Backbone as CSV, one residue per row, in Angstrom:
resi,resn,N_x,N_y,N_z,CA_x,CA_y,CA_z,C_x,C_y,C_z
1,MET,157.138,-79.906,216.560,157.608,-80.128,214.736,159.515,-79.831,215.705
2,LEU,160.325,-81.298,215.760,161.493,-81.112,215.508,162.372,-80.489,214.635
3,VAL,163.517,-80.158,215.739,164.517,-79.412,214.971,165.895,-79.610,214.565
4,ARG,166.416,-78.749,214.349,167.883,-78.975,213.961,169.040,-79.746,214.953
5,SER,169.646,-80.209,214.951,170.840,-80.457,216.303,171.665,-79.130,216.341
6,SER,172.490,-78.484,217.531,173.329,-77.519,217.139,174.292,-77.402,218.433
7,ARG,175.199,-76.784,218.419,176.214,-76.665,219.193,176.277,-76.757,220.563
8,ILE,176.525,-77.270,221.687,176.605,-76.809,222.725,177.247,-74.998,223.082
9,VAL,176.608,-73.947,223.833,176.655,-72.739,223.677,177.341,-71.962,225.070
10,GLY,178.419,-71.338,224.510,178.195,-71.236,226.674,178.906,-70.142,226.115
11,GLY,179.195,-69.001,225.401,179.940,-67.630,224.781,179.797,-66.094,225.107
12,ARG,178.132,-66.722,226.025,177.845,-64.950,226.416,177.692,-64.450,227.745
13,PRO,178.179,-63.729,228.508,178.070,-63.743,229.927,176.722,-64.895,230.638
14,LEU,176.985,-65.101,231.938,175.917,-65.298,231.948,175.032,-64.474,233.870
15,ARG,174.215,-65.213,233.548,173.241,-63.541,234.669,172.337,-64.034,236.190
16,VAL,173.122,-65.089,236.840,173.022,-65.006,238.278,173.873,-64.384,238.970
17,SER,173.268,-63.984,239.626,173.864,-63.140,241.013,174.608,-63.814,242.375
18,ALA,173.806,-65.095,242.223,174.233,-66.469,243.231,175.693,-66.688,242.903
19,VAL,176.175,-66.463,241.813,177.225,-67.769,241.367,178.501,-66.282,241.949
20,GLN,178.081,-65.297,242.103,179.871,-64.317,242.711,179.549,-65.391,243.961
21,SER,178.603,-65.225,245.081,178.635,-65.260,246.217,179.404,-66.548,246.335
22,ALA,179.145,-67.776,245.387,179.337,-68.775,245.555,181.104,-69.070,244.859
23,PHE,181.605,-67.618,243.815,182.642,-68.368,243.901,183.876,-67.281,244.775
24,ARG,183.276,-66.256,245.448,183.958,-65.415,246.482,183.717,-66.349,247.635
25,ARG,182.888,-66.959,248.308,182.826,-68.376,249.351,184.433,-69.227,248.912
26,PHE,184.677,-69.567,247.956,185.451,-70.285,247.269,186.714,-69.880,247.558
27,ASN,186.689,-68.530,246.913,188.234,-67.973,247.446,188.914,-67.363,248.788
28,SER,187.737,-67.657,249.255,187.703,-66.857,251.010,188.761,-68.233,251.541
29,SER,188.523,-69.169,251.652,189.648,-69.675,251.803,191.014,-69.734,250.824
30,LYS,191.643,-69.323,249.873,192.401,-68.980,249.871,193.291,-67.879,250.022
31,SER,192.850,-67.158,250.586,193.459,-65.880,251.751,192.417,-65.610,253.203
32,SER,193.505,-64.585,253.046,193.169,-63.855,255.059,192.599,-62.762,254.490
33,SER,191.878,-62.161,255.452,191.331,-61.191,255.228,191.820,-59.472,256.331
34,THR,190.897,-58.950,255.756,192.486,-57.911,256.683,191.060,-56.783,257.313
35,PRO,191.041,-56.962,258.501,190.212,-55.905,259.188,190.335,-54.748,259.166
36,PRO,188.495,-54.008,258.182,188.782,-52.617,257.772,189.406,-51.453,259.408
37,PRO,189.757,-50.114,258.518,190.402,-49.508,259.539,188.706,-49.158,260.465
38,PRO,188.647,-48.192,261.938,187.617,-47.696,261.730,187.390,-47.009,261.472
39,PRO,185.533,-46.391,261.583,184.880,-45.796,260.891,185.636,-44.368,261.039
40,PRO,185.248,-42.991,260.358,186.102,-41.627,260.788,185.172,-40.666,261.613
41,LYS,185.050,-39.573,262.351,184.050,-39.586,262.817,183.773,-38.444,262.523
42,GLY,182.279,-37.355,262.565,181.628,-35.982,261.982,181.167,-36.414,260.692
43,ALA,181.049,-34.999,260.275,180.692,-34.431,258.692,181.727,-34.976,257.409
44,ARG,182.815,-34.676,258.437,184.135,-35.009,256.844,183.945,-36.042,256.708
45,GLY,183.518,-36.801,258.633,183.929,-39.109,258.340,183.171,-39.211,257.111
46,LYS,181.420,-39.136,257.186,180.104,-39.408,257.010,181.344,-39.057,254.982
47,LEU,181.344,-38.332,255.020,181.787,-37.972,253.066,182.506,-38.519,253.356
48,LEU,183.960,-39.258,253.988,185.285,-39.816,253.300,184.307,-41.300,253.031
49,LEU,183.368,-41.952,253.662,182.543,-43.429,253.400,181.883,-43.191,251.907
50,THR,180.871,-41.869,252.037,180.776,-41.912,251.311,181.214,-42.192,249.746
51,ILE,182.168,-41.538,249.728,183.164,-41.358,248.380,183.819,-42.421,247.968
52,GLY,184.555,-43.224,249.597,184.562,-44.442,250.058,184.146,-46.144,248.981
53,ALA,183.366,-45.943,249.799,181.302,-46.430,248.880,181.284,-46.792,247.630
54,LEU,181.398,-45.354,247.255,180.702,-45.265,245.800,182.836,-46.030,244.767
55,ALA,183.084,-45.524,245.485,185.010,-46.677,244.927,184.696,-48.041,244.975
56,ILE,184.959,-47.606,245.877,183.960,-49.759,245.788,182.916,-50.604,244.864
57,GLY,182.066,-49.635,244.509,181.331,-50.245,243.252,181.598,-49.717,242.174
58,THR,182.458,-48.818,242.402,183.046,-48.446,241.060,184.049,-49.207,239.995
59,THR,185.017,-49.798,241.784,186.135,-51.275,241.201,185.283,-52.107,241.168
60,ILE,183.757,-52.773,241.608,183.571,-53.976,241.555,182.613,-54.434,239.947
61,VAL,182.588,-52.750,239.617,181.460,-53.067,238.246,182.515,-52.748,237.775
62,SER,183.851,-52.413,237.766,185.099,-52.141,236.039,185.155,-53.763,236.535
63,SER,185.532,-54.417,237.929,186.066,-56.148,237.567,185.137,-57.368,236.914
64,ILE,183.462,-56.661,236.495,182.767,-57.737,235.880,182.799,-57.304,234.446
65,TYR,182.743,-56.277,234.250,182.657,-55.473,233.210,184.399,-54.585,232.486
66,THR,184.168,-54.894,230.972,185.697,-54.402,230.102,184.916,-53.651,229.278
67,LYS,185.627,-52.944,228.372,185.459,-52.162,227.788,184.830,-52.873,226.475
68,GLY,185.555,-54.214,225.703,185.546,-55.831,224.987,184.588,-56.648,225.378
69,GLU,184.969,-57.434,225.515,184.072,-58.609,225.532,183.846,-58.910,226.903
70,PRO,182.756,-59.121,227.697,182.739,-59.444,229.726,183.498,-60.512,229.337
71,LYS,184.131,-61.186,229.585,184.807,-62.312,231.029,183.937,-63.152,231.974
72,SER,183.205,-64.088,231.021,182.431,-64.750,232.432,181.837,-64.096,233.014
73,ALA,181.188,-62.989,232.753,180.177,-62.151,234.097,179.210,-62.260,234.002
74,ILE,179.035,-62.347,235.633,177.278,-63.067,235.716,176.684,-61.710,236.714
75,GLU,175.262,-61.492,235.727,174.581,-60.030,236.241,173.762,-60.774,236.745
76,PRO,173.215,-59.379,238.164,172.274,-60.059,238.989,171.411,-59.690,238.156
77,GLU,169.787,-60.841,238.274,168.063,-60.605,237.691,167.812,-60.643,238.372
78,PRO,166.870,-60.117,238.051,165.616,-60.358,239.760,164.851,-61.650,238.735
79,VAL,164.538,-62.087,240.087,163.454,-63.423,240.588,162.065,-63.713,240.050
80,LYS,161.942,-64.255,239.493,161.703,-65.496,238.740,159.540,-65.372,239.078
81,ALA,159.123,-65.234,238.549,158.012,-65.426,239.665,157.424,-66.347,238.350
82,THR,157.510,-66.948,236.851,157.184,-67.524,236.601,158.252,-68.114,235.563
83,PRO,158.081,-69.908,235.183,159.759,-69.643,234.556,159.872,-69.766,232.659
84,ALA,160.693,-69.009,232.944,161.288,-68.425,231.182,160.255,-68.895,230.396
85,PHE,159.854,-70.524,230.409,159.515,-70.816,228.882,158.403,-71.563,229.585
86,PRO,156.417,-71.148,229.152,155.377,-71.640,230.466,155.273,-72.919,229.082
87,GLU,154.351,-73.878,230.071,154.241,-74.929,229.535,153.483,-75.558,228.501
88,GLY,154.316,-76.346,227.066,154.185,-76.250,226.017,155.081,-75.732,225.246
89,LYS,155.502,-74.512,225.222,156.716,-73.540,224.910,158.302,-74.642,223.965
90,VAL,158.413,-75.510,225.072,159.430,-76.586,224.857,159.176,-77.808,225.775
91,ASN,159.856,-78.604,224.962,160.330,-79.588,224.749,161.285,-79.839,225.422
92,VAL,161.477,-80.575,227.299,162.554,-80.980,227.738,162.170,-82.670,228.192
93,ILE,163.054,-82.947,228.172,163.680,-84.136,228.781,165.113,-84.239,228.965
94,PHE,165.424,-84.903,230.848,166.796,-84.789,231.237,166.725,-86.250,231.154
95,VAL,168.180,-86.105,230.584,168.695,-87.846,230.393,169.937,-88.326,231.648
96,LEU,169.726,-88.990,232.539,170.079,-88.867,233.531,170.617,-90.417,233.656
97,GLY,172.112,-90.816,234.442,172.198,-92.243,234.498,174.116,-91.773,235.273
98,GLY,174.135,-93.059,236.038,175.968,-92.849,236.163,176.917,-92.473,234.827
99,PRO,178.310,-92.797,235.570,178.833,-92.285,234.803,179.819,-93.123,233.621
100,GLY,179.279,-93.170,232.361,179.541,-94.128,231.604,178.430,-95.394,231.199
101,SER,176.812,-94.500,231.692,176.027,-95.805,231.304,175.342,-94.996,229.772
102,GLY,176.154,-93.896,229.113,175.763,-93.829,227.810,175.122,-93.561,227.377
103,LYS,174.773,-92.552,228.725,173.583,-90.867,227.610,174.389,-89.939,226.664
104,GLY,175.555,-89.414,226.718,175.884,-88.811,225.376,175.641,-89.601,223.639
105,THR,176.147,-91.106,224.196,176.168,-91.916,223.149,174.506,-91.835,222.562
106,GLN,173.762,-91.910,223.360,172.317,-91.825,223.075,171.980,-90.780,222.371
107,SER,172.031,-89.953,223.380,171.207,-88.068,223.092,172.026,-87.646,221.668
108,ALA,173.062,-88.309,220.978,173.017,-88.327,220.142,172.734,-88.907,218.717
109,LEU,172.865,-89.918,218.893,171.892,-90.824,218.562,170.225,-89.369,218.121
110,LEU,169.839,-89.460,219.158,168.515,-88.926,219.176,168.944,-87.470,218.690
111,VAL,169.506,-86.777,218.398,170.262,-85.266,217.452,170.687,-86.159,216.107
112,LYS,170.676,-86.994,215.668,171.437,-87.161,214.826,169.736,-87.964,213.984
113,ASP,169.295,-88.723,214.240,168.245,-88.403,213.763,166.533,-88.332,213.919
114,HIS,166.210,-87.288,215.044,165.173,-86.925,215.467,165.630,-85.042,216.467
115,GLY,166.726,-84.405,215.062,167.220,-83.246,215.463,166.722,-82.678,216.478
116,PHE,167.103,-83.448,217.907,166.958,-82.754,219.075,167.748,-81.966,219.975
117,VAL,168.427,-80.787,220.333,169.583,-80.014,220.672,169.705,-80.626,222.146
118,HIS,170.695,-80.909,222.196,171.646,-81.410,222.742,172.594,-81.069,223.630
119,LEU,171.501,-80.997,225.086,173.076,-80.168,225.700,174.025,-80.284,227.384
120,SER,174.935,-80.491,226.825,175.377,-81.763,228.252,176.143,-80.447,229.345
121,ALA,175.826,-81.035,230.259,176.146,-79.870,231.800,177.247,-79.995,231.816
122,GLY,177.535,-81.419,231.802,178.767,-81.381,231.705,179.617,-80.093,230.592
123,ASP,179.567,-80.932,229.055,180.120,-80.335,228.560,179.586,-78.280,228.730
124,LEU,178.756,-78.451,229.378,179.105,-76.030,228.892,179.846,-76.078,230.708
125,LEU,180.144,-76.851,231.687,180.956,-76.141,233.078,182.026,-76.160,231.591
126,ARG,182.687,-77.959,231.595,184.077,-77.904,230.995,184.245,-76.805,229.731
127,ALA,183.570,-76.584,229.252,183.537,-75.580,228.032,183.582,-73.301,228.989
128,GLU,183.502,-73.850,230.263,183.499,-72.064,230.671,184.744,-72.562,231.338
129,GLN,184.926,-73.238,232.518,186.198,-74.284,232.845,187.508,-73.135,231.712
130,ALA,187.809,-73.269,230.318,188.641,-73.599,229.632,188.315,-72.006,229.483
131,ARG,186.705,-71.434,229.166,187.246,-69.850,228.306,188.237,-69.178,228.949
132,GLU,189.006,-68.120,228.466,189.841,-67.208,228.702,189.447,-66.265,229.328
133,GLY,189.522,-65.772,230.563,189.548,-65.003,231.309,188.678,-65.416,231.876
134,SER,188.014,-66.900,232.200,186.977,-67.048,232.913,186.857,-66.538,234.285
135,LYS,185.856,-65.794,234.824,186.692,-65.851,236.951,186.118,-66.751,237.089
136,TYR,185.249,-68.482,237.152,185.053,-69.470,237.428,185.152,-70.272,236.884
137,GLY,186.580,-70.471,236.348,187.336,-71.791,236.131,187.583,-72.247,236.662
138,GLU,188.398,-71.711,237.918,189.115,-72.327,238.218,188.174,-72.922,239.923
139,LEU,187.016,-72.592,240.770,186.485,-72.891,240.935,185.511,-74.370,240.174
140,ILE,185.537,-73.946,239.158,184.408,-75.582,238.575,185.528,-77.079,238.792
141,ALA,187.181,-76.484,238.016,188.026,-77.236,237.862,188.014,-77.967,239.217
142,GLN,188.195,-77.123,240.578,188.337,-77.784,241.467,187.223,-79.028,241.541
143,TYR,185.968,-78.599,241.327,184.714,-79.162,242.060,184.990,-80.701,240.817
144,ILE,184.970,-80.343,239.448,184.787,-81.837,238.960,186.389,-82.213,238.905
145,ARG,187.648,-81.814,239.886,188.510,-83.029,239.865,188.007,-83.777,241.173
146,ASP,187.257,-83.188,241.988,187.291,-83.672,243.370,185.967,-85.079,243.162
147,GLY,185.018,-84.502,242.501,183.660,-85.908,241.655,182.699,-84.896,242.206
148,LEU,182.575,-83.764,242.648,181.324,-82.606,243.143,180.958,-82.274,242.025
149,ILE,179.529,-81.946,242.775,178.294,-81.801,241.644,179.052,-79.246,241.895
150,VAL,179.132,-79.197,240.721,179.634,-77.704,240.481,177.853,-77.014,241.093
151,PRO,178.123,-76.201,242.812,177.227,-75.064,241.822,176.369,-74.785,241.408
152,GLN,174.903,-75.284,241.782,174.026,-75.092,241.007,173.697,-73.713,240.056
153,GLU,173.820,-72.961,240.758,174.140,-70.971,240.609,174.570,-71.664,238.763
154,VAL,176.232,-72.098,238.764,176.889,-71.770,237.547,176.142,-73.298,236.558
155,THR,175.523,-73.937,236.579,175.494,-74.695,236.058,173.842,-74.674,235.255
156,VAL,172.818,-73.933,236.106,171.250,-72.963,235.957,172.230,-72.370,234.640
157,ALA,172.387,-71.243,235.343,172.741,-69.971,234.783,172.849,-70.939,233.082
158,LEU,174.077,-71.709,232.995,174.575,-72.092,231.771,173.536,-72.678,231.110
159,LEU,172.827,-73.424,231.520,172.002,-73.990,231.294,170.844,-73.233,229.911
160,GLU,170.241,-72.437,230.837,169.130,-71.144,230.415,170.175,-70.181,229.622
161,GLN,170.858,-70.072,229.493,171.480,-69.025,229.283,171.627,-69.962,227.267
162,ALA,171.724,-71.385,227.473,172.205,-71.986,225.919,170.421,-71.931,225.392
163,ILE,169.995,-72.887,226.324,168.540,-73.161,225.961,167.784,-71.202,224.832
164,LYS,168.097,-70.411,226.227,167.087,-68.999,225.281,168.115,-68.836,224.364
165,GLU,168.794,-68.749,224.071,170.139,-69.142,222.534,168.989,-69.672,221.251
166,GLU,169.218,-70.884,221.813,168.544,-72.344,220.803,167.333,-71.874,220.574
167,TYR,166.723,-71.822,221.335,165.051,-71.272,221.322,164.752,-69.776,220.421
168,SER,165.937,-69.208,220.448,165.645,-68.416,219.318,166.150,-68.194,218.289
169,LYS,166.822,-69.330,218.021,166.953,-70.213,216.565,166.162,-70.817,216.025
170,GLY,165.055,-71.437,217.218,163.240,-72.447,217.024,163.262,-73.035,217.403
171,ALA,164.742,-73.445,217.817,164.473,-74.377,218.520,163.151,-74.710,220.085
172,THR,162.873,-76.351,219.386,162.343,-76.250,221.213,161.799,-77.499,221.086
173,ASN,162.289,-78.393,220.926,163.052,-79.975,221.309,164.685,-80.068,222.908
174,PHE,164.926,-80.519,222.996,165.877,-80.775,224.552,166.129,-81.454,224.458
175,LEU,167.525,-82.626,224.670,167.018,-83.307,225.505,168.914,-82.996,226.448
176,ILE,168.472,-83.198,227.989,169.859,-82.074,228.886,170.817,-83.117,229.290
177,ASP,171.648,-83.670,229.587,172.625,-84.503,229.509,173.396,-84.350,230.830
178,GLY,172.904,-85.304,232.466,173.600,-84.969,233.396,173.136,-83.874,234.135
179,PHE,171.549,-84.187,234.437,170.307,-83.351,234.349,169.305,-83.341,235.136
180,PRO,169.108,-82.901,235.538,168.990,-82.873,237.522,170.177,-83.531,238.122
181,ARG,171.462,-82.911,238.723,172.103,-84.623,239.464,171.927,-83.966,241.408
182,LYS,171.369,-83.030,241.657,170.495,-82.705,242.520,169.032,-81.979,242.692
183,MET,168.909,-82.249,244.621,166.635,-82.062,244.355,167.141,-80.035,243.903
184,ASP,168.036,-79.531,244.363,167.778,-78.326,244.482,167.864,-77.565,242.928
185,GLN,168.541,-78.490,242.913,169.237,-78.557,240.570,167.878,-78.746,239.836
186,ALA,166.265,-79.364,239.935,165.558,-80.264,239.917,164.466,-78.792,240.047
187,HIS,164.592,-78.303,241.086,163.369,-77.800,241.808,164.041,-76.215,241.453
188,THR,165.169,-75.901,241.331,165.171,-74.837,240.905,164.754,-74.341,238.942
189,PHE,165.274,-75.383,237.867,165.326,-75.694,236.814,163.817,-75.404,236.887
190,GLU,162.695,-76.391,237.073,161.293,-75.677,236.731,160.651,-74.748,236.934
191,ASP,161.389,-73.755,238.128,161.426,-73.194,238.628,161.187,-72.251,238.327
192,THR,162.586,-71.851,237.280,162.487,-70.872,236.524,163.003,-70.466,235.140
193,ILE,162.715,-72.229,234.447,162.818,-71.941,233.086,161.765,-72.915,232.733
194,ALA,162.111,-73.590,232.450,161.124,-75.118,232.186,160.382,-76.110,232.840
195,LYS,159.450,-76.355,233.012,158.854,-77.746,233.200,159.539,-78.917,232.317
196,SER,159.593,-79.704,232.702,160.482,-80.963,232.394,159.297,-82.162,231.623
197,LYS,159.467,-82.524,230.302,158.201,-83.650,230.016,158.085,-85.533,230.468
198,PHE,159.565,-85.256,231.355,160.345,-86.948,231.469,161.784,-87.057,231.807
199,THR,162.412,-88.095,232.189,163.480,-88.717,232.729,163.374,-89.352,232.198
200,LEU,164.673,-89.569,231.165,165.666,-91.556,230.961,166.254,-91.267,231.728
201,PHE,165.490,-91.999,232.286,166.983,-93.016,233.338,167.852,-93.937,232.433
202,PHE,169.465,-93.823,232.024,169.488,-95.094,232.123,170.544,-95.804,233.006
203,GLU,170.050,-96.970,233.246,170.366,-97.731,234.517,171.875,-99.061,233.622
204,CYS,172.643,-99.250,234.716,174.280,-99.676,234.113,174.464,-99.821,235.442
205,PRO,174.936,-101.377,235.430,175.733,-101.228,236.505,177.362,-100.973,236.685
206,GLU,178.117,-100.446,237.472,178.903,-100.403,238.764,180.035,-101.050,237.796
207,ALA,180.316,-101.843,237.498,181.232,-102.656,236.902,181.527,-102.467,235.833
208,VAL,180.889,-102.218,234.893,180.382,-101.601,233.488,180.800,-100.664,233.106
209,MET,180.176,-99.104,233.950,180.446,-98.340,233.412,182.036,-97.711,233.958
210,LEU,182.698,-98.375,234.768,184.155,-98.025,235.254,185.097,-98.725,233.933
211,ASP,184.978,-99.517,233.102,185.136,-100.549,232.452,185.330,-99.205,230.853
212,ARG,183.699,-98.640,231.380,184.066,-98.204,229.666,184.264,-96.522,230.018
213,LEU,184.638,-96.348,231.012,185.168,-94.723,231.526,186.571,-95.208,231.479
214,LEU,186.910,-95.543,231.981,188.640,-96.271,231.817,189.156,-96.659,230.197
215,GLU,188.638,-97.035,230.026,189.111,-97.036,228.359,189.094,-95.584,227.497
216,ARG,187.541,-94.882,227.799,187.404,-93.255,226.698,188.771,-92.869,227.711
217,GLY,189.331,-92.906,228.400,190.080,-91.864,229.241,191.058,-92.106,228.695
218,LYS,191.363,-93.373,227.778,192.517,-93.046,226.759,193.554,-92.259,226.374
219,THR,192.098,-91.846,225.579,192.092,-90.695,224.711,191.046,-89.207,225.062
220,SER,190.493,-89.376,225.685,189.439,-88.328,225.826,190.173,-87.123,226.747
221,GLY,191.481,-87.606,227.822,191.855,-86.179,227.991,191.584,-85.743,228.755
222,ARG,189.980,-86.198,229.524,189.434,-85.438,230.593,190.272,-86.018,232.061
223,ALA,189.872,-84.520,232.758,191.332,-84.922,234.138,190.067,-86.162,235.038
224,ASP,188.712,-85.680,234.674,188.410,-86.937,236.069,188.284,-87.957,235.197
225,ASP,188.486,-88.900,234.402,188.783,-90.151,233.842,189.995,-91.257,234.383
226,ASN,189.185,-91.438,235.522,190.758,-91.780,236.437,190.265,-92.734,237.663
227,VAL,190.653,-93.634,237.381,190.042,-94.697,238.726,189.213,-93.709,239.910
228,GLU,189.463,-92.692,240.715,190.023,-92.306,241.851,188.677,-91.172,241.880
229,SER,189.103,-91.046,240.410,187.414,-89.383,240.167,185.815,-90.374,240.095
230,ILE,186.270,-91.212,238.949,185.695,-92.241,238.252,184.010,-92.938,240.019
231,LYS,185.429,-93.602,240.918,184.461,-93.682,242.112,183.858,-92.666,242.503
232,LYS,184.775,-91.957,243.088,183.421,-90.195,243.487,182.899,-90.248,242.901
233,ARG,182.548,-90.554,241.417,181.648,-89.539,240.965,180.460,-91.049,240.570
234,PHE,180.469,-91.748,241.087,179.295,-93.349,241.389,178.617,-92.896,242.521
235,ARG,179.334,-92.324,243.845,178.899,-92.384,245.182,178.451,-91.041,245.176
236,THR,179.108,-90.035,244.284,178.115,-88.573,244.376,176.914,-89.097,243.861
237,PHE,177.001,-89.303,242.371,175.639,-90.186,241.423,174.627,-90.794,243.256
238,ILE,174.536,-91.354,243.253,174.374,-92.547,243.691,173.623,-92.034,245.303
239,ASP,174.728,-91.088,245.730,173.810,-89.978,247.624,172.737,-88.932,246.528
240,THR,173.022,-88.248,245.417,172.318,-86.748,245.062,171.568,-87.429,244.086
241,SER,171.927,-88.067,242.609,170.883,-87.753,241.621,170.118,-88.844,241.978
242,MET,170.477,-90.208,242.467,169.489,-90.926,243.399,168.467,-90.590,243.385
243,PRO,167.889,-89.336,244.488,166.873,-88.746,244.919,166.477,-88.531,244.093
244,VAL,166.966,-87.850,243.580,166.588,-86.935,242.209,165.261,-87.962,241.362
245,VAL,165.816,-88.847,240.568,165.178,-89.811,239.040,163.991,-90.716,240.516
246,ASP,163.999,-90.750,241.706,163.054,-91.317,242.637,161.937,-90.278,242.615
247,TYR,162.152,-88.740,242.819,161.227,-87.648,243.203,160.397,-87.548,241.060
248,PHE,161.060,-87.901,240.574,159.590,-87.316,239.278,159.911,-88.764,238.676
249,ASP,160.081,-89.985,239.387,159.112,-91.746,239.066,158.021,-91.364,240.209
250,LYS,158.398,-91.275,240.862,156.737,-90.916,241.731,155.135,-90.180,241.427
251,GLN,156.240,-89.987,239.767,155.459,-88.412,239.429,155.157,-89.087,238.194
252,GLY,155.362,-89.889,237.440,155.537,-90.803,236.479,156.449,-89.874,235.238
253,ARG,156.886,-89.485,235.829,157.295,-88.772,234.464,159.255,-89.751,234.195
254,VAL,158.969,-91.143,234.326,160.875,-90.866,233.896,160.884,-92.665,233.655
255,VAL,161.137,-92.868,232.621,161.416,-93.849,231.361,162.897,-94.324,231.544
256,LYS,162.054,-95.537,232.076,163.997,-96.285,232.502,164.230,-97.264,231.403
257,VAL,165.631,-97.146,230.819,166.529,-97.985,230.355,167.637,-98.896,230.988
258,ASN,167.667,-100.660,230.129,168.517,-101.229,231.035,169.612,-100.481,229.226
259,CYS,171.418,-99.927,230.195,171.504,-99.923,229.020,173.422,-101.036,229.098
260,ASN,172.646,-101.878,229.889,173.470,-102.959,229.845,173.745,-103.854,228.214
261,GLN,173.424,-103.628,227.250,173.342,-104.332,226.698,174.052,-103.034,224.968
262,PRO,173.667,-103.885,223.850,174.699,-102.894,222.554,173.749,-101.528,222.470
263,VAL,174.399,-100.798,221.703,174.153,-99.424,221.706,173.112,-99.857,220.912
264,ASP,172.585,-100.677,219.722,171.416,-100.825,218.959,170.227,-100.762,219.470
265,GLU,170.899,-102.155,220.273,169.316,-102.479,220.993,169.272,-101.099,222.460
266,VAL,169.928,-100.864,223.277,168.524,-99.535,223.960,168.339,-98.562,223.355
267,TYR,168.995,-98.217,221.848,168.639,-96.883,221.581,167.197,-97.674,221.253
268,ASP,166.781,-98.791,220.210,165.535,-98.888,220.274,164.189,-98.855,221.564
269,GLN,164.937,-98.758,223.076,164.822,-98.973,223.800,163.939,-96.905,224.116
270,VAL,164.994,-96.652,224.244,165.183,-94.839,223.944,164.005,-94.738,223.280
271,LYS,163.682,-94.600,222.115,162.887,-94.619,220.802,161.283,-95.145,221.515
272,GLU,161.915,-95.981,221.709,159.632,-96.598,222.643,159.796,-95.672,223.544
273,ALA,160.690,-95.438,224.406,160.423,-94.591,225.790,159.732,-92.800,224.865
274,LEU,160.199,-92.349,223.755,159.711,-91.299,223.028,158.562,-91.184,222.359
275,LYS,158.362,-92.499,221.996,156.690,-92.923,221.616,155.902,-92.778,222.392
276,SER,155.571,-93.769,223.321,155.523,-93.638,224.561,154.666,-92.130,225.427
277,LYS,155.899,-91.586,225.682,155.796,-90.461,225.666,154.836,-89.218,224.555
278,GLY,155.286,-89.609,223.721,154.126,-88.577,222.883,155.020,-87.752,221.567
279,ILE,156.470,-87.986,222.001,157.500,-87.246,221.396,158.082,-88.278,219.564
């Protein structure tokens, strides 16, 4: 049964320890480290080392949690042996295509007419970036400005959090827009969250996508809607995302849509794609 549309969520603490590693790597390039003092000797030295370790641990914990609302904290989570959602529990459709191919427009139509929950990986990342007190905002902003793919730990954690929240409200049909953009993202998502039903792939000439994005940039306010960033995003998509499309295509889990057409005609193709997959 199809469910209602829902807003994009991203307000609760994330739960992936590897993001902390990515954040530390990001910050390490901006500051120099001071070599630790030599360890003390004897029984007194062991006592001091123990006290020091406890103090460091307390400092780390207090930096992640506050008495009030956590600020984008990401807690360690045990490695999962099976996906959070066994096959059949949810229907996940990946929506892929180059920047400006119309993914967001077509997803909005499906939400309106068929009640899908639409989760945009890019919007979730931008929301996390803009959140006051976010520890990962600067890292996300830098990757987006450079037209690069944000470390998968951040994106997968945000998506898992959003899917679980919407599932708790009764949602079972999800459109995930702009994800996975790399093979590691595809494997991690399907191994830890849910196996996708299929991928909607929007094919569009690069010149058409460039014109659309530059037009959108006049009002979007997005830092990456400029010629330099757009061209970087095109190259990144070809180098990293096309192998994902090819991987799923070999499994018979890709439906290709020609989006160099009016919106209504593209939407007709999208509806046929869903029908062909029994959704």
